C-alpha positions, 0 to 999 in steps of 0.5 A: 541507521542509514536511511539516506541510502533509500532513493524512492523513500524519503525518511525523517526521524524527529526528536520524539521518535516519530519516523516519517516514511514518504513514498517519493515519486511525486512525478508518477503519483508515487506509483510503485515500480520494482526499485520502490517495492524493493525498498519497501521490502527492506525498510520495515525490517530496518526500522525494527532494528532502530531503538530510536523509533517509537511510531512510524508515519507513512505518507506520499509526496505531492498530491497522491499517496500511491497511485498503484503499480507503475503501468509504464513499468508493466508495459516495458515488461510486455514489450521486452524492455528489461531495463525498466520493466516491472519484474514479474512478481513470482509468488512470495517475491514481495515481502512487504506485507509481512514486513508491515505486520512484523513492524514492532512500532505502530504505523499510521498511514497519512493518506494525502491523496489517491491510494490505489492497488498496492497503495491502498494495500499499504495504507490499509495494512497500517495500524491506523489510517487517517486521510485527507478529505480529498483522498480516494481509495480502491483496488483497480487490479481488475481493470488491468486483468490482474488478481490483487496478489499484493494483499488486497484480497486479504485486507479488504475482506478483513475490514469490509467482509467478503461481500463488500470486498468483492463489490469493490475488487470486482468492479475496480471502483474507487470510493471517496474519503467520506465513504471510506470512513463510513465503511471503516477503511479510514479511522478519520478524515480531516481537511488536507491542510491539517492532515500531517499536523493531526497525524503527528499529534496522534503519533506523539500521543501514542509515543508518550505511552510505555513502549512495550505495552504499546507494541504488545497491544498492537501485536495482540490486535494483529494476530487474527490478521496475521492468520488471514494473511497466512491463509490467503496471501499465497493463493492470491499471489500465485494467481496474480503471477498467472494473470500476468501471463494472460493475453487479457492483461497485455490487452488491458495495458495496450488499451490504457496506453492507446486510450481506447476501450479494451477488447478482452478475449478471456485468454 
């Protein structure tokens, strides 16, 4: 496989069949911009065509897992800078979550730092989530006047139930690793310096089991989540697209850039 052609994903396959995919924009805390999202749309389908891969590990370069959507790219869109702009996500444009759910090998998220917005969604849609004790997680779409159309409404509700999911998504609050483990968002929390060693050891233990039994067990466990995605993803994605047209979203971006409280008008 031509994994070297990815620019914003660093990809390495070891002799045990463990493929490590690293979100690779450390200077931006691995914030997702359109080129990275495009690569994430492709990578999981490509992995399915690689018979050498037994288990996938997803992590972030530097001190963050993924700080969410790139606010600078959103600002460029609002100011008309088309070259660098965050493309308006038409409903169904990003097939990342479907790609993750269709991924045949198990995937483990190694959450090495903050995971926000789409970063939280990416982590939580993985089969197992192991986090550093310095990690934090949450969804702050609401702080930018946006609906979480990336799958966040589905996965937080799936893992936490609707009441706790609403509390987190309607406030935009982040929670620390210990609280995330208590709530069941993280499978385990380990010291940061031990994270990758711990995750790779787990990946090797899974990879040592019969491949088809592993994949079919994962498939069976994911059926209910797949149904929830089919039910909830399109409405959320459509409402995200609508929220991006609103003046409150543009004001949220301006206020962030100008380091001032936003003045919302309900429009």
